PyMOL Python script that loads the backbone (N, CA, C, O; Angstrom):
from pymol import cmd

cmd.read_pdbstr("""\
ATOM      1  N   MET A   1      22.490 -14.056   4.603  1.00  0.00           N
ATOM      2  CA  MET A   1      20.776 -13.970   4.288  1.00  0.00           C
ATOM      3  C   MET A   1      20.468 -13.904   2.766  1.00  0.00           C
ATOM      4  O   MET A   1      21.253 -13.370   1.983  1.00  0.00           O
ATOM      5  N   ASN A   2      19.347 -14.440   2.397  1.00  0.00           N
ATOM      6  CA  ASN A   2      19.079 -14.668   1.111  1.00  0.00           C
ATOM      7  C   ASN A   2      18.697 -13.036   0.378  1.00  0.00           C
ATOM      8  O   ASN A   2      18.524 -11.990   1.002  1.00  0.00           O
ATOM      9  N   ASP A   3      18.636 -13.253  -1.209  1.00  0.00           N
ATOM     10  CA  ASP A   3      18.616 -11.887  -1.624  1.00  0.00           C
ATOM     11  C   ASP A   3      17.473 -10.960  -1.372  1.00  0.00           C
ATOM     12  O   ASP A   3      17.573  -9.772  -1.682  1.00  0.00           O
ATOM     13  N   ASN A   4      16.181 -11.539  -0.718  1.00  0.00           N
ATOM     14  CA  ASN A   4      15.028 -10.719  -0.603  1.00  0.00           C
ATOM     15  C   ASN A   4      14.898 -10.336   0.923  1.00  0.00           C
ATOM     16  O   ASN A   4      13.846  -9.886   1.376  1.00  0.00           O
ATOM     17  N   SER A   5      16.091 -10.552   1.733  1.00  0.00           N
ATOM     18  CA  SER A   5      15.938  -9.980   3.020  1.00  0.00           C
ATOM     19  C   SER A   5      15.915  -8.568   2.773  1.00  0.00           C
ATOM     20  O   SER A   5      16.543  -7.915   1.939  1.00  0.00           O
ATOM     21  N   ILE A   6      14.658  -8.025   4.087  1.00  0.00           N
ATOM     22  CA  ILE A   6      14.785  -6.186   4.205  1.00  0.00           C
ATOM     23  C   ILE A   6      16.117  -6.126   4.759  1.00  0.00           C
ATOM     24  O   ILE A   6      16.827  -5.266   4.237  1.00  0.00           O
ATOM     25  N   TYR A   7      16.747  -6.945   5.857  1.00  0.00           N
ATOM     26  CA  TYR A   7      17.966  -6.680   6.271  1.00  0.00           C
ATOM     27  C   TYR A   7      19.143  -5.694   5.541  1.00  0.00           C
ATOM     28  O   TYR A   7      19.937  -4.948   6.113  1.00  0.00           O
ATOM     29  N   ILE A   8      18.984  -5.949   4.054  1.00  0.00           N
ATOM     30  CA  ILE A   8      20.065  -5.487   3.314  1.00  0.00           C
ATOM     31  C   ILE A   8      19.601  -4.304   3.052  1.00  0.00           C
ATOM     32  O   ILE A   8      18.431  -4.092   2.732  1.00  0.00           O
ATOM     33  N   LEU A   9      20.472  -3.453   3.165  1.00  0.00           N
ATOM     34  CA  LEU A   9      20.090  -2.057   2.441  1.00  0.00           C
ATOM     35  C   LEU A   9      19.620  -1.892   1.107  1.00  0.00           C
ATOM     36  O   LEU A   9      20.033  -2.686   0.262  1.00  0.00           O
ATOM     37  N   ARG A  10      18.879  -1.054   0.800  1.00  0.00           N
ATOM     38  CA  ARG A  10      18.424  -1.155  -0.830  1.00  0.00           C
ATOM     39  C   ARG A  10      16.890  -0.189  -1.026  1.00  0.00           C
ATOM     40  O   ARG A  10      15.999   0.061  -0.213  1.00  0.00           O
ATOM     41  N   ASP A  11      17.031   0.116  -2.179  1.00  0.00           N
ATOM     42  CA  ASP A  11      16.153   0.618  -2.549  1.00  0.00           C
ATOM     43  C   ASP A  11      14.644  -0.057  -2.590  1.00  0.00           C
ATOM     44  O   ASP A  11      14.324  -0.748  -3.557  1.00  0.00           O
ATOM     45  N   TYR A  12      13.905   0.134  -1.699  1.00  0.00           N
ATOM     46  CA  TYR A  12      12.699  -0.615  -1.912  1.00  0.00           C
ATOM     47  C   TYR A  12      11.317  -0.276  -2.437  1.00  0.00           C
ATOM     48  O   TYR A  12      10.244  -0.732  -2.041  1.00  0.00           O
ATOM     49  N   GLY A  13      11.624   0.950  -3.777  1.00  0.00           N
ATOM     50  CA  GLY A  13      10.900   1.644  -4.142  1.00  0.00           C
ATOM     51  C   GLY A  13       9.878   2.861  -3.484  1.00  0.00           C
ATOM     52  O   GLY A  13      10.546   3.443  -2.629  1.00  0.00           O
ATOM     53  N   LYS A  14       8.807   3.324  -3.551  1.00  0.00           N
ATOM     54  CA  LYS A  14       8.042   4.333  -3.156  1.00  0.00           C
ATOM     55  C   LYS A  14       6.824   4.424  -3.314  1.00  0.00           C
ATOM     56  O   LYS A  14       6.324   4.128  -4.399  1.00  0.00           O
ATOM     57  N   ILE A  15       5.885   4.963  -1.997  1.00  0.00           N
ATOM     58  CA  ILE A  15       4.686   5.184  -2.161  1.00  0.00           C
ATOM     59  C   ILE A  15       4.453   6.218  -2.673  1.00  0.00           C
ATOM     60  O   ILE A  15       5.269   7.055  -2.287  1.00  0.00           O
ATOM     61  N   ASN A  16       3.528   6.735  -3.574  1.00  0.00           N
ATOM     62  CA  ASN A  16       3.239   7.864  -3.984  1.00  0.00           C
ATOM     63  C   ASN A  16       1.675   8.294  -3.445  1.00  0.00           C
ATOM     64  O   ASN A  16       0.901   7.371  -3.190  1.00  0.00           O
ATOM     65  N   ILE A  17       1.355   9.287  -3.326  1.00  0.00           N
ATOM     66  CA  ILE A  17       0.053  10.008  -2.568  1.00  0.00           C
ATOM     67  C   ILE A  17      -0.485  10.723  -3.588  1.00  0.00           C
ATOM     68  O   ILE A  17      -0.021  11.806  -3.943  1.00  0.00           O
ATOM     69  N   LYS A  18      -1.790  10.005  -4.278  1.00  0.00           N
ATOM     70  CA  LYS A  18      -2.326  10.477  -5.492  1.00  0.00           C
ATOM     71  C   LYS A  18      -3.221  11.409  -5.288  1.00  0.00           C
ATOM     72  O   LYS A  18      -4.062  11.463  -6.185  1.00  0.00           O
ATOM     73  N   LEU A  19      -3.410  12.513  -4.041  1.00  0.00           N
ATOM     74  CA  LEU A  19      -4.694  13.217  -3.695  1.00  0.00           C
ATOM     75  C   LEU A  19      -4.416  14.289  -4.376  1.00  0.00           C
ATOM     76  O   LEU A  19      -5.393  15.035  -4.447  1.00  0.00           O
ATOM     77  N   LYS A  20      -3.205  14.793  -5.070  1.00  0.00           N
ATOM     78  CA  LYS A  20      -3.125  16.156  -5.614  1.00  0.00           C
ATOM     79  C   LYS A  20      -4.298  15.607  -7.088  1.00  0.00           C
ATOM     80  O   LYS A  20      -5.336  16.267  -7.044  1.00  0.00           O
ATOM     81  N   GLU A  21      -4.286  15.006  -7.786  1.00  0.00           N
ATOM     82  CA  GLU A  21      -4.630  14.347  -9.107  1.00  0.00           C
ATOM     83  C   GLU A  21      -5.864  14.297  -8.527  1.00  0.00           C
ATOM     84  O   GLU A  21      -6.408  15.298  -8.995  1.00  0.00           O
ATOM     85  N   ILE A  22      -6.881  13.610  -7.592  1.00  0.00           N
ATOM     86  CA  ILE A  22      -7.884  13.555  -7.490  1.00  0.00           C
ATOM     87  C   ILE A  22      -8.719  14.706  -7.474  1.00  0.00           C
ATOM     88  O   ILE A  22      -9.703  14.961  -8.168  1.00  0.00           O
ATOM     89  N   LEU A  23      -7.881  15.705  -6.092  1.00  0.00           N
ATOM     90  CA  LEU A  23      -8.966  16.620  -6.172  1.00  0.00           C
ATOM     91  C   LEU A  23      -8.718  17.705  -7.151  1.00  0.00           C
ATOM     92  O   LEU A  23      -9.507  18.628  -6.952  1.00  0.00           O
ATOM     93  N   ASP A  24      -7.886  17.934  -8.164  1.00  0.00           N
ATOM     94  CA  ASP A  24      -7.748  18.352  -9.417  1.00  0.00           C
ATOM     95  C   ASP A  24      -8.878  17.894  -9.992  1.00  0.00           C
ATOM     96  O   ASP A  24      -9.794  18.708 -10.110  1.00  0.00           O
ATOM     97  N   LYS A  25      -9.071  16.584 -10.454  1.00  0.00           N
ATOM     98  CA  LYS A  25     -10.175  16.140 -11.271  1.00  0.00           C
ATOM     99  C   LYS A  25     -11.509  16.408 -10.760  1.00  0.00           C
ATOM    100  O   LYS A  25     -12.429  16.540 -11.568  1.00  0.00           O
ATOM    101  N   LYS A  26     -11.749  16.516  -9.341  1.00  0.00           N
ATOM    102  CA  LYS A  26     -12.839  16.302  -8.737  1.00  0.00           C
ATOM    103  C   LYS A  26     -13.229  18.043  -8.738  1.00  0.00           C
ATOM    104  O   LYS A  26     -14.339  18.518  -8.497  1.00  0.00           O
ATOM    105  N   GLY A  27     -12.251  18.634  -9.004  1.00  0.00           N
ATOM    106  CA  GLY A  27     -12.332  20.325  -8.673  1.00  0.00           C
ATOM    107  C   GLY A  27     -12.827  20.527  -7.145  1.00  0.00           C
ATOM    108  O   GLY A  27     -13.878  21.120  -6.898  1.00  0.00           O
ATOM    109  N   ILE A  28     -12.113  20.068  -6.287  1.00  0.00           N
ATOM    110  CA  ILE A  28     -12.268  20.005  -4.879  1.00  0.00           C
ATOM    111  C   ILE A  28     -11.069  20.672  -4.317  1.00  0.00           C
ATOM    112  O   ILE A  28     -10.012  20.126  -4.635  1.00  0.00           O
ATOM    113  N   SER A  29     -10.970  21.745  -3.540  1.00  0.00           N
ATOM    114  CA  SER A  29      -9.829  22.435  -2.944  1.00  0.00           C
ATOM    115  C   SER A  29      -9.481  21.700  -1.602  1.00  0.00           C
ATOM    116  O   SER A  29     -10.307  20.919  -1.129  1.00  0.00           O
ATOM    117  N   ARG A  30      -8.352  21.913  -1.010  1.00  0.00           N
ATOM    118  CA  ARG A  30      -7.793  21.629   0.063  1.00  0.00           C
ATOM    119  C   ARG A  30      -8.532  21.824   1.253  1.00  0.00           C
ATOM    120  O   ARG A  30      -8.713  20.983   2.134  1.00  0.00           O
ATOM    121  N   ASN A  31      -8.991  23.112   1.219  1.00  0.00           N
ATOM    122  CA  ASN A  31      -9.778  23.671   2.171  1.00  0.00           C
ATOM    123  C   ASN A  31     -10.961  23.048   2.418  1.00  0.00           C
ATOM    124  O   ASN A  31     -11.337  22.664   3.525  1.00  0.00           O
ATOM    125  N   LYS A  32     -11.639  22.931   1.235  1.00  0.00           N
ATOM    126  CA  LYS A  32     -13.096  22.109   1.147  1.00  0.00           C
ATOM    127  C   LYS A  32     -12.877  20.430   1.764  1.00  0.00           C
ATOM    128  O   LYS A  32     -13.429  19.762   2.638  1.00  0.00           O
ATOM    129  N   LEU A  33     -11.909  20.228   0.914  1.00  0.00           N
ATOM    130  CA  LEU A  33     -11.607  18.461   1.561  1.00  0.00           C
ATOM    131  C   LEU A  33     -11.477  18.466   3.561  1.00  0.00           C
ATOM    132  O   LEU A  33     -12.077  17.689   4.303  1.00  0.00           O
ATOM    133  N   CYS A  34     -10.627  19.459   3.941  1.00  0.00           N
ATOM    134  CA  CYS A  34     -10.594  19.672   5.460  1.00  0.00           C
ATOM    135  C   CYS A  34     -11.723  19.494   5.825  1.00  0.00           C
ATOM    136  O   CYS A  34     -12.001  18.460   6.433  1.00  0.00           O
ATOM    137  N   ASN A  35     -12.619  20.393   5.570  1.00  0.00           N
ATOM    138  CA  ASN A  35     -13.600  20.414   5.898  1.00  0.00           C
ATOM    139  C   ASN A  35     -14.817  18.884   6.184  1.00  0.00           C
ATOM    140  O   ASN A  35     -15.560  18.426   7.052  1.00  0.00           O
ATOM    141  N   MET A  36     -14.347  18.603   4.802  1.00  0.00           N
ATOM    142  CA  MET A  36     -15.386  17.225   4.535  1.00  0.00           C
ATOM    143  C   MET A  36     -14.470  16.247   5.794  1.00  0.00           C
ATOM    144  O   MET A  36     -15.249  15.431   6.286  1.00  0.00           O
ATOM    145  N   ILE A  37     -13.683  16.187   6.134  1.00  0.00           N
ATOM    146  CA  ILE A  37     -13.083  15.058   6.376  1.00  0.00           C
ATOM    147  C   ILE A  37     -12.522  15.301   8.450  1.00  0.00           C
ATOM    148  O   ILE A  37     -12.122  14.413   9.204  1.00  0.00           O
ATOM    149  N   ALA A  38     -12.703  16.596   8.723  1.00  0.00           N
ATOM    150  CA  ALA A  38     -12.582  17.028   9.651  1.00  0.00           C
ATOM    151  C   ALA A  38     -11.122  16.884  10.280  1.00  0.00           C
ATOM    152  O   ALA A  38     -10.782  16.313  11.316  1.00  0.00           O
ATOM    153  N   THR A  39     -10.360  17.580   9.332  1.00  0.00           N
ATOM    154  CA  THR A  39      -8.817  17.706   9.682  1.00  0.00           C
ATOM    155  C   THR A  39      -8.485  19.225   9.240  1.00  0.00           C
ATOM    156  O   THR A  39      -9.162  20.049   8.626  1.00  0.00           O
ATOM    157  N   ASN A  40      -7.166  19.283   9.796  1.00  0.00           N
ATOM    158  CA  ASN A  40      -6.351  20.353   9.350  1.00  0.00           C
ATOM    159  C   ASN A  40      -5.927  20.462   8.245  1.00  0.00           C
ATOM    160  O   ASN A  40      -5.979  19.480   7.505  1.00  0.00           O
ATOM    161  N   TYR A  41      -5.437  21.549   7.837  1.00  0.00           N
ATOM    162  CA  TYR A  41      -4.826  22.130   6.349  1.00  0.00           C
ATOM    163  C   TYR A  41      -3.489  21.725   6.472  1.00  0.00           C
ATOM    164  O   TYR A  41      -3.054  21.047   5.542  1.00  0.00           O
ATOM    165  N   ASP A  42      -2.960  21.907   7.128  1.00  0.00           N
ATOM    166  CA  ASP A  42      -1.365  21.423   7.061  1.00  0.00           C
ATOM    167  C   ASP A  42      -1.132  19.810   6.705  1.00  0.00           C
ATOM    168  O   ASP A  42      -0.296  19.266   5.983  1.00  0.00           O
ATOM    169  N   LEU A  43      -2.194  19.286   7.495  1.00  0.00           N
ATOM    170  CA  LEU A  43      -1.879  17.439   7.225  1.00  0.00           C
ATOM    171  C   LEU A  43      -2.490  17.291   5.905  1.00  0.00           C
ATOM    172  O   LEU A  43      -1.997  16.329   5.316  1.00  0.00           O
ATOM    173  N   ILE A  44      -3.658  18.083   5.028  1.00  0.00           N
ATOM    174  CA  ILE A  44      -3.986  17.190   3.848  1.00  0.00           C
ATOM    175  C   ILE A  44      -2.976  18.461   2.915  1.00  0.00           C
ATOM    176  O   ILE A  44      -3.317  18.679   1.752  1.00  0.00           O
ATOM    177  N   ASN A  45      -2.175  18.974   3.303  1.00  0.00           N
ATOM    178  CA  ASN A  45      -1.420  20.014   2.243  1.00  0.00           C
ATOM    179  C   ASN A  45      -0.131  18.850   2.067  1.00  0.00           C
ATOM    180  O   ASN A  45       0.306  18.546   0.957  1.00  0.00           O
ATOM    181  N   ARG A  46       0.350  18.309   3.257  1.00  0.00           N
ATOM    182  CA  ARG A  46       1.462  17.320   3.141  1.00  0.00           C
ATOM    183  C   ARG A  46       1.105  16.169   2.357  1.00  0.00           C
ATOM    184  O   ARG A  46       1.805  15.868   1.390  1.00  0.00           O
ATOM    185  N   TYR A  47      -0.298  15.234   2.787  1.00  0.00           N
ATOM    186  CA  TYR A  47      -0.757  14.356   1.666  1.00  0.00           C
ATOM    187  C   TYR A  47      -0.527  14.931   0.253  1.00  0.00           C
ATOM    188  O   TYR A  47       0.110  14.344  -0.622  1.00  0.00           O
ATOM    189  N   TYR A  48      -1.150  16.225   0.108  1.00  0.00           N
ATOM    190  CA  TYR A  48      -1.217  16.861  -1.372  1.00  0.00           C
ATOM    191  C   TYR A  48      -0.024  16.763  -1.788  1.00  0.00           C
ATOM    192  O   TYR A  48       0.061  16.258  -2.908  1.00  0.00           O
ATOM    193  N   ASN A  49       0.904  17.050  -1.320  1.00  0.00           N
ATOM    194  CA  ASN A  49       2.228  17.383  -1.742  1.00  0.00           C
ATOM    195  C   ASN A  49       3.279  16.401  -1.973  1.00  0.00           C
ATOM    196  O   ASN A  49       4.370  16.621  -2.498  1.00  0.00           O
ATOM    197  N   ASN A  50       2.677  14.897  -1.366  1.00  0.00           N
ATOM    198  CA  ASN A  50       3.553  13.473  -1.068  1.00  0.00           C
ATOM    199  C   ASN A  50       4.718  13.667  -0.259  1.00  0.00           C
ATOM    200  O   ASN A  50       5.857  13.232  -0.429  1.00  0.00           O
ATOM    201  N   LYS A  51       4.135  14.566   0.868  1.00  0.00           N
ATOM    202  CA  LYS A  51       5.334  14.892   1.831  1.00  0.00           C
ATOM    203  C   LYS A  51       5.020  14.227   3.254  1.00  0.00           C
ATOM    204  O   LYS A  51       5.567  14.681   4.258  1.00  0.00           O
ATOM    205  N   VAL A  52       4.000  12.982   3.341  1.00  0.00           N
ATOM    206  CA  VAL A  52       3.748  12.509   4.510  1.00  0.00           C
ATOM    207  C   VAL A  52       4.858  11.205   4.807  1.00  0.00           C
ATOM    208  O   VAL A  52       5.150  10.550   3.807  1.00  0.00           O
ATOM    209  N   THR A  53       5.491  10.789   6.119  1.00  0.00           N
ATOM    210  CA  THR A  53       6.245  10.157   6.001  1.00  0.00           C
ATOM    211  C   THR A  53       5.543   8.845   6.730  1.00  0.00           C
ATOM    212  O   THR A  53       5.965   7.689   6.695  1.00  0.00           O
ATOM    213  N   ARG A  54       4.347   9.340   7.405  1.00  0.00           N
ATOM    214  CA  ARG A  54       3.944   7.874   8.056  1.00  0.00           C
ATOM    215  C   ARG A  54       2.133   8.206   8.173  1.00  0.00           C
ATOM    216  O   ARG A  54       1.504   8.933   8.942  1.00  0.00           O
ATOM    217  N   VAL A  55       1.730   7.388   7.137  1.00  0.00           N
ATOM    218  CA  VAL A  55       0.321   7.649   6.768  1.00  0.00           C
ATOM    219  C   VAL A  55      -0.591   7.333   7.775  1.00  0.00           C
ATOM    220  O   VAL A  55      -0.273   6.547   8.667  1.00  0.00           O
ATOM    221  N   ASP A  56      -1.765   7.894   7.727  1.00  0.00           N
ATOM    222  CA  ASP A  56      -2.887   7.693   9.088  1.00  0.00           C
ATOM    223  C   ASP A  56      -3.959   7.237   8.569  1.00  0.00           C
ATOM    224  O   ASP A  56      -4.709   7.949   7.902  1.00  0.00           O
ATOM    225  N   LEU A  57      -4.234   5.633   8.871  1.00  0.00           N
ATOM    226  CA  LEU A  57      -5.165   4.888   8.125  1.00  0.00           C
ATOM    227  C   LEU A  57      -6.659   5.636   8.389  1.00  0.00           C
ATOM    228  O   LEU A  57      -7.569   5.481   7.574  1.00  0.00           O
ATOM    229  N   ASP A  58      -6.818   6.413   9.531  1.00  0.00           N
ATOM    230  CA  ASP A  58      -8.173   6.693   9.531  1.00  0.00           C
ATOM    231  C   ASP A  58      -8.385   8.104   8.378  1.00  0.00           C
ATOM    232  O   ASP A  58      -9.277   8.171   7.532  1.00  0.00           O
ATOM    233  N   ILE A  59      -7.477   8.990   8.590  1.00  0.00           N
ATOM    234  CA  ILE A  59      -7.371   9.899   7.440  1.00  0.00           C
ATOM    235  C   ILE A  59      -7.341   9.430   6.062  1.00  0.00           C
ATOM    236  O   ILE A  59      -7.796  10.210   5.226  1.00  0.00           O
ATOM    237  N   LEU A  60      -7.017   8.620   5.773  1.00  0.00           N
ATOM    238  CA  LEU A  60      -6.704   7.632   4.398  1.00  0.00           C
ATOM    239  C   LEU A  60      -8.419   7.169   4.244  1.00  0.00           C
ATOM    240  O   LEU A  60      -9.140   7.454   3.287  1.00  0.00           O
ATOM    241  N   SER A  61      -8.815   6.386   5.469  1.00  0.00           N
ATOM    242  CA  SER A  61     -10.391   6.078   5.265  1.00  0.00           C
ATOM    243  C   SER A  61     -11.334   7.309   4.983  1.00  0.00           C
ATOM    244  O   SER A  61     -12.293   7.252   4.213  1.00  0.00           O
ATOM    245  N   ARG A  62     -11.045   8.163   5.524  1.00  0.00           N
ATOM    246  CA  ARG A  62     -12.112   9.264   5.518  1.00  0.00           C
ATOM    247  C   ARG A  62     -12.201  10.033   4.081  1.00  0.00           C
ATOM    248  O   ARG A  62     -13.233  10.492   3.590  1.00  0.00           O
ATOM    249  N   MET A  63     -11.023  10.070   3.572  1.00  0.00           N
ATOM    250  CA  MET A  63     -10.578  10.388   1.951  1.00  0.00           C
ATOM    251  C   MET A  63     -11.242   9.738   0.974  1.00  0.00           C
ATOM    252  O   MET A  63     -11.847  10.190   0.001  1.00  0.00           O
ATOM    253  N   ALA A  64     -10.995   8.179   1.479  1.00  0.00           N
ATOM    254  CA  ALA A  64     -11.536   7.619   0.143  1.00  0.00           C
ATOM    255  C   ALA A  64     -13.055   7.610   0.321  1.00  0.00           C
ATOM    256  O   ALA A  64     -13.724   7.538  -0.709  1.00  0.00           O
ATOM    257  N   PHE A  65     -13.659   7.672   1.455  1.00  0.00           N
ATOM    258  CA  PHE A  65     -15.520   7.796   1.765  1.00  0.00           C
ATOM    259  C   PHE A  65     -15.553   8.941   0.995  1.00  0.00           C
ATOM    260  O   PHE A  65     -15.854   8.695  -0.173  1.00  0.00           O
ATOM    261  N   VAL A  66     -15.325  10.241   1.265  1.00  0.00           N
ATOM    262  CA  VAL A  66     -15.894  11.351   0.835  1.00  0.00           C
ATOM    263  C   VAL A  66     -15.489  11.495  -0.828  1.00  0.00           C
ATOM    264  O   VAL A  66     -16.382  11.648  -1.661  1.00  0.00           O
ATOM    265  N   LEU A  67     -14.392  11.445  -1.122  1.00  0.00           N
ATOM    266  CA  LEU A  67     -14.304  11.328  -2.268  1.00  0.00           C
ATOM    267  C   LEU A  67     -14.497  10.217  -3.109  1.00  0.00           C
ATOM    268  O   LEU A  67     -14.062  10.280  -4.259  1.00  0.00           O
ATOM    269  N   GLU A  68     -15.142   9.103  -2.677  1.00  0.00           N
ATOM    270  CA  GLU A  68     -15.923   8.277  -3.315  1.00  0.00           C
ATOM    271  C   GLU A  68     -14.732   7.285  -4.043  1.00  0.00           C
ATOM    272  O   GLU A  68     -15.184   6.576  -4.942  1.00  0.00           O
ATOM    273  N   CYS A  69     -13.345   7.153  -3.784  1.00  0.00           N
ATOM    274  CA  CYS A  69     -12.726   6.258  -4.320  1.00  0.00           C
ATOM    275  C   CYS A  69     -11.926   5.348  -3.684  1.00  0.00           C
ATOM    276  O   CYS A  69     -11.767   5.361  -2.463  1.00  0.00           O
ATOM    277  N   ASP A  70     -11.420   4.572  -4.407  1.00  0.00           N
ATOM    278  CA  ASP A  70     -10.353   3.065  -3.961  1.00  0.00           C
ATOM    279  C   ASP A  70      -9.375   3.580  -3.047  1.00  0.00           C
ATOM    280  O   ASP A  70      -9.139   4.788  -3.015  1.00  0.00           O
ATOM    281  N   ILE A  71      -8.886   2.898  -2.427  1.00  0.00           N
ATOM    282  CA  ILE A  71      -7.509   3.393  -1.482  1.00  0.00           C
ATOM    283  C   ILE A  71      -6.436   3.054  -2.967  1.00  0.00           C
ATOM    284  O   ILE A  71      -5.492   3.795  -3.241  1.00  0.00           O
ATOM    285  N   THR A  72      -6.644   2.350  -3.445  1.00  0.00           N
ATOM    286  CA  THR A  72      -5.338   2.466  -4.534  1.00  0.00           C
ATOM    287  C   THR A  72      -5.370   3.805  -5.402  1.00  0.00           C
ATOM    288  O   THR A  72      -4.378   4.283  -5.954  1.00  0.00           O
ATOM    289  N   ASP A  73      -6.715   4.363  -5.442  1.00  0.00           N
ATOM    290  CA  ASP A  73      -6.668   5.529  -6.321  1.00  0.00           C
ATOM    291  C   ASP A  73      -5.994   6.761  -5.583  1.00  0.00           C
ATOM    292  O   ASP A  73      -5.749   7.843  -6.116  1.00  0.00           O
ATOM    293  N   LEU A  74      -5.702   6.366  -4.089  1.00  0.00           N
ATOM    294  CA  LEU A  74      -4.920   7.206  -3.227  1.00  0.00           C
ATOM    295  C   LEU A  74      -3.707   6.756  -3.236  1.00  0.00           C
ATOM    296  O   LEU A  74      -2.957   7.583  -2.719  1.00  0.00           O
ATOM    297  N   LEU A  75      -3.095   5.694  -3.637  1.00  0.00           N
ATOM    298  CA  LEU A  75      -1.980   5.223  -3.239  1.00  0.00           C
ATOM    299  C   LEU A  75      -1.431   4.441  -4.108  1.00  0.00           C
ATOM    300  O   LEU A  75      -2.011   3.407  -4.441  1.00  0.00           O
ATOM    301  N   GLU A  76      -0.272   4.772  -4.611  1.00  0.00           N
ATOM    302  CA  GLU A  76       0.599   4.226  -5.651  1.00  0.00           C
ATOM    303  C   GLU A  76       2.102   3.563  -5.109  1.00  0.00           C
ATOM    304  O   GLU A  76       2.870   4.248  -4.434  1.00  0.00           O
ATOM    305  N   TYR A  77       2.335   2.500  -5.397  1.00  0.00           N
ATOM    306  CA  TYR A  77       4.060   1.874  -5.211  1.00  0.00           C
ATOM    307  C   TYR A  77       4.399   1.650  -6.466  1.00  0.00           C
ATOM    308  O   TYR A  77       3.935   0.999  -7.402  1.00  0.00           O
ATOM    309  N   LYS A  78       5.336   2.350  -6.277  1.00  0.00           N
ATOM    310  CA  LYS A  78       6.538   2.369  -7.380  1.00  0.00           C
ATOM    311  C   LYS A  78       7.703   1.609  -7.352  1.00  0.00           C
ATOM    312  O   LYS A  78       8.692   1.996  -6.729  1.00  0.00           O
ATOM    313  N   ARG A  79       7.678   0.591  -7.952  1.00  0.00           N
ATOM    314  CA  ARG A  79       9.181  -0.397  -7.588  1.00  0.00           C
ATOM    315  C   ARG A  79      10.329   0.438  -8.307  1.00  0.00           C
ATOM    316  O   ARG A  79      10.090   1.237  -9.213  1.00  0.00           O
ATOM    317  N   THR A  80      11.369   0.220  -7.900  1.00  0.00           N
ATOM    318  CA  THR A  80      12.794   0.664  -8.837  1.00  0.00           C
ATOM    319  C   THR A  80      12.845  -0.170  -9.304  1.00  0.00           C
ATOM    320  O   THR A  80      12.358  -1.198  -8.836  1.00  0.00           O
ATOM    321  N   SER A  81      13.620  -0.106 -10.748  1.00  0.00           N
ATOM    322  CA  SER A  81      14.035  -0.955 -11.832  1.00  0.00           C
ATOM    323  C   SER A  81      15.302  -1.462 -10.953  1.00  0.00           C
ATOM    324  O   SER A  81      16.019  -0.845 -10.166  1.00  0.00           O
ATOM    325  N   LYS A  82      15.309  -2.741 -11.356  1.00  0.00           N
ATOM    326  CA  LYS A  82      16.723  -3.664 -10.817  1.00  0.00           C
ATOM    327  C   LYS A  82      17.626  -3.358 -11.349  1.00  0.00           C
ATOM    328  O   LYS A  82      18.703  -3.899 -11.098  1.00  0.00           O
TER     329      LYS A  82
END
""", "prot")
cmd.dss("prot")
cmd.show_as("cartoon", "prot")
cmd.util.cbc("prot")
cmd.orient("prot")
């Protein structure tokens, strides 16, 4: 297999969710965001604390819409150094 194969175990980097920074900057609470996008607090809290293992594209779309931001404002890929 070549060196770029995903079948070789290695650290591929990490996706960071930047919801905390956006909410803090805009002065919006997690409770208010829950109401704005019609979802529960536990889910928003996991996004806020960057503890989500599987993202929901509908939730991300709703967040981007109500927060008037781009998906790249919400998600950031950090590559590990080689």
